[in-house]
Steps between C-alpha positions, in 0.01 A plus 500: 500500500662172375599497136269206430189680628281654235473877525177627636312771319330760710131419551266770382212521744170404339257790503190449703164465325398844619806649336437315177148628485569859596840588343488668156585267214816603308457539124534171322435287805186301580341517841489161675156358545405387845639154573769508232771514770421144599527199273386152602651184365239235415422271790256246363360223723615165368211294378664232289429249781128568476322238290163608364302209354385560144138429603308540827183311578215559743534397864189304610467254785870514590645426157563663160231427242459621142209726415198313364494732198864431414559871460804700625609861481848655502655668804719791385792670669392867484863621511605307191173391331641146501274201561572345839262203491149390417222509761191278505174669403252377750128518425170440683553123494839537666356739758233245580761229552698731731196595706404130535851422622492790743159381632626150558804626690282732713258221590782250538859518631540879527164544671597249766832663581539705815610861482834395646563260215391755236745746647782248460434488124498880472818527695664240275390690190647820638834337568517352148418845352796640693727224379397559138488882525771567245351267239149642559623863482673438168191329360277785623719757329529314171125437485376839619773752416550650845860567619672208669568707813126556534417130459793400727462755779121558511291231332677189623548598866138614519368181334680287758388729781133454413530128528697525828246747645195293414670178613495653844125577484388155373453358852405825669190610308282490817724775639456708186120491545433479874159378595438361151567166334680543164430245229654484150284604205591211273646546150648840421549622144783748478597717205824703515658774280831523314672770703607288802435140389672306777422747777134519403482116492647485854278793607188304413600137549651527850190631688261268304709193593556610859122521546445150367380579143615345177577710195478528126744777389497673160820701444534776243540387142828691449665401829417140589849354546567569867151379596572177314836471670319553829292191413821299490584638846165376623587156371840516673333608823269195482180703480211253461365472138224740411563752779640751246423473130628737221311558180683733262340691217356837386199690635252232385667252735446738793142557396435124506640485851279787615188332351570150634226396750744294707703803612412652838705814490669714231801720574601723209784753456493691170330772307193685623302420182555123541428524875166667430411219259588237761285678761202499257554130416506396868205713608240274656710182491596499866869481417744707713695767307800722566631741240827686494477724193662807351651804665611852428693573818594853603840579651458824696814708576477788740746788529627366837573153352857353488524563124789273410338215688172578328658501154644154565161381621340633180761327286454170684120530484470554126819431313685207661200277428422663164178626658374141484350497848131583542598725790777683306510871597424619146359836615745739668336788695758762588444805723544811279780657712738209421372411149808628310740330743322167485478518124873570466595218741261262327634591152859454611428169673317373194818534291691270730260204461643214303267336248589173330558130548280397795747228590775764553536572869564867416167540321242727670220488239429185305271407212126556464319166535344486155450695180129569575599649834767716333247619246266596789775701669582683181134574435439645847814717481397628159155582640668709770703689241191554289327648808782749564745321734874516448718186491841461670681178421833339586753533217617139548532283190248222466584148372413429139298182583240456766227715648643815663377839619737759652439640852282804452284756673236743380458854627208734446260213579154583631249272674299469178788351302476127424849444632380636834195271511588176323744233616804516272707201631821645368799713608312826458422753772237782486609805696249745645509773767295603804516785756332374818461160670125521431564543125750214503240261653233617253734444204619167628147372549388634160530164326275195460768290667594468869778245538794687647667831566820653642558799724838673539535746794715551804187550716358182637175672598447602138557148384244359739244761411534435127488125540153529644388718211650316208264240344768241442536151644873545572679825579874520541672779697848603393549175309327317217425147378592325823312175561471251782288181510361605838364824357165493316497632143200606294307794366183712488274606215603356164817351655292209627395362837634251752844484650801274448761447769468511874203376699268683255644287216429182694139611548452484123558125501292383801137467591442613859241321709 
């Protein structure tokens, strides 16, 4: 070895995780917790180039307009509790102006366009979304609290895909409904939730526009920024004035949109309680209605399942999105013979999840959207403990500021527990057991909801049999939370009615003659 070369010390092999967990701990030493062998340097997504205007107006008739009331409300970054901007508080007067603009566009320029020309606009919007994907992902994360890798790798590609997919259908509707003549409904009022703001906007806007309708969109009060940025994309794409209008505000704004006599169809995604109120309000009015409401999805793991793959599916289905999807697999049904194994693997995997700055590309679990939502999560978990369940939580440190809840799961849960029946919308899993496939189906269906479910087994015949028995609109087999614009999505029972995506989603926005 040359004299100038530094001497190399012998490398001590790092013990495997199994060895760390099973070897006896010498006196005076502390056992390593799972995940302490790996340290991640911060990798925050740069956002200094992103300019957020101090105030955002309504978007009516192709331009930004102030609310008639002159009122605004703050948009808060849930990870830091810092004010991002002010959002216009639209009221019934603003809703009326937006509906009038949508009606003029429907009866005017947009109504005269061929399907081929409408498809060109949708295609152009999709391409601009792709071009601005990084900016939109950062904005989505700052406004909603979800990890940047979730916004970047899931929300943005799917939002663009919905516009691409429906651009292709715009001039082919007669093939979607053979033997019938599809006609647009008119003006659609659309109300979207806070969990997937941009994706839900694309989910609803793309089919409505492809079918020739015009739209008044009401985004969630706490996550309006990407919808408003989407309005700028519409301007850039040259979309005719009034085709899409955005009225921001709280629940009262959405209620004014539902009640407006000039709206021909309402599409709502949100809570079951609000959905029931909308259904009552529209009864007898002749307006079309589709509802995508709450869920309490069951993830069913059989003893012949690929367990490591199943654990990753569970993690992706409930923790990577903070449980903020209505189809989150928040109930885990495990066959008794593998219960202890699954519990051990789940507990160990939980300790590896990284909680923190949503803009950090290493972060797995971001911030809860708002303080009221955090309080709801805490209340439901406490109810589970009061009813005899046991709580297992990640030992990760939580940031001092912001709205955070550690990845958790509850054992000893029964079907009567509130956490097994009510939608929690947080990174909390309820674990239960079953013995036979028949019991698994009975337990999975024992809920007022019927939005989605998951089945994990190596036997395809078992998957197909259970799919036909589960009362859920979407059932995944050996995967979870996978979406495609060509696949219809929707629920049964208190999870709503109607479908979004695919030909079934197009049917919700046409009148067939």
